[in-house]
N, C-alpha and C positions, 0 to 999 in steps of 0.2 A: 498258788497265788496268782492273781493277775497283775501283769506288768502294767505301769502306767501308759506305756505306748499303746498296748492292746486296748486299755480302755478308751483312750482317746480316738483309736480307730473305730471302735464300736460306736461311739458317740457320733463321730464324723459320718459313718455309714449309715446310722439312724437318721441323722439330719438330711443326708442325701436321699435316703429312701422317702422320707416324708416330703422333701422338695419334688422328687420325682412324681410322688403320688399326688400332690397339689397341681403339678404342671398337667398331669394326665386328665385330672378332673376337669381343669380347664379346657383342655382340647377336646373332651368329651362334650362339654356344654356347647362348645362352638360348633362341633360337627353334628351333635343330636338333631337339631331341626331339619336339616337336609336328609339325615338318615330315616327320620319318621317319614318325611315326604315321600322318599324313595319306597319305603315300604307300603305306604298308602297307594302309590301308583302301581307298584307290583301286584298289591292285592286287588285293584280294580281292573286289571287286565283281563281276566276272565269274562268279567261283565261288559267291558269294552268290545271284547272279541264277539260275544253273543249278539250285542247290539249291532255290531257291523255285518255279522252274518246275516241276520234278519234283514236289514237294509240291502244286503246283496242280493237276497232272494226276491225282495221286491223289485229290484232293478232287473232282474231276469223276467220277472213276469211282465213288466213294463215294456220289455224288449219284444216279448212276443205278442203283446198287444198292439204295439207300434207296427211290427211286421204285418199282422192280421189287417190293421186299419189301413196301411198303405196298399195292401192287395184289393181290399175291399174299395177303396177310393179310386183305384185304377180301374176296376171293373164298372164303377158306378159313372165314371168319365166316360168310359166306351158306351154305356147304355144312354147317356146324356147326348153324346155325339150322334149316335143312331137315331135318337128321338128327334133331335133337331133337324137332322137330315131328312127324315121321313115327312116332318111337319113341312119343310120347305118344298118338298115333292108335292104333297098334298095341296100347299098354297098355290103352286103353279097350276095345277089342274083346277083348283076352284076359281082363280082368277081368269083363266081361260074360259070358264063356264060362266063368267059374270057373277060368281058368288063372293062372298065374304071370305077372306083368309082365316085360317085358325090360329090363334094365339099358341105359341110353344108353350110347353109346360116349364113350370119353374124348375131350375136344377135341384137336384136332391140335397137335403141338409142332412150331413153325416155326422155320426157321432158313435158313442160306445154305449152299450146297455150292459148294466150291472145288475145280475139276478141274486136274489138272498141265497141261492144255493152256491154262490161263488162263481157262477159261469159269467165270463166277461167276453163280449163279442162285438164287432163292429156292427151298426145298424143304421137306419135312417129315422128321422124324426116323426114321421106319420106311418110308420110300419103298423099295418092292422093286425099282424100276426104276432106281435110281441107277447110274451109270457107274462101274465098278471104278476104284479108285485115287483116288476124289474124297474130299474131307474135309468132314464136316457139322460146321457150328458154329452156335451160336445167333447171332442177330443182334448182340447184345451182344458176344459173344465176336469176332465179326468185326470190329466197329468197334474193340475193343481191339487186334487184330492190325493193323488199319489204323493205330492211333495209333503203335504200335511203328515200323512202316515209315515214317511221316511223320517220326518223330524221327530215324531212321537217314538219311532222306533230307536233312533239314535240317542235320544234323551233317556230312553227307558221307561218312559210313562206307559208304553203297550209293549209287552213281551209276549208273542205269539207263542203257542205250545206246539204247532206244526206249521209246515209250509201250506197247507191247505186252508188254514185260517187265514191267510193274508187277502184273498179275494173277498171273503166275509167282512174282513175289517174295513176294506174299501167301500163295501156296500154300507156298513154302518156310518161311516164317515160322509158318504154322499147323502144318507138320510139326515144328518145333522147339518149338512152345508145348505144354505138358503137357496131356493130355486133359482133365482136370478143370476147367481155366481155360476152356475153350472151351464148356462146356455150362452 
């Protein structure tokens, strides 16, 4: 037989258990939103990592193009300087002979050529030997196109399948960009 003290202890234990369960439910309701948010954030980490990876690959390509462009620009400045110096020498001779001086050639307008094959090289605006189907843009226009691509990569609207695809994505964005914005 159960003593009256044991019965009240059981009831007290049961009441305590129900109160604890109720308190636990309330605490769960309070932390559930932050727990779900943490789970969503954790599940999005691989996607975020992938987006940042592709953006870093684009940055590496931009650094290579920037270095090539600066080298090309330095060589173009040397050629421009030599052309101006030679023109001045010819002018002196022509003036001494009583002839009209020669006008110096205009400085080269430099930029970047993006080929459909993905080849990106520094170039000048009137290059007669440019590969057909390539797009010439100023360096500033090129960096603007690259910023657009970086934004799309970070948003996840474009996800390349390989690193070799990034230059072709730049080419496609250059095709979509109005001509006036690239020069």
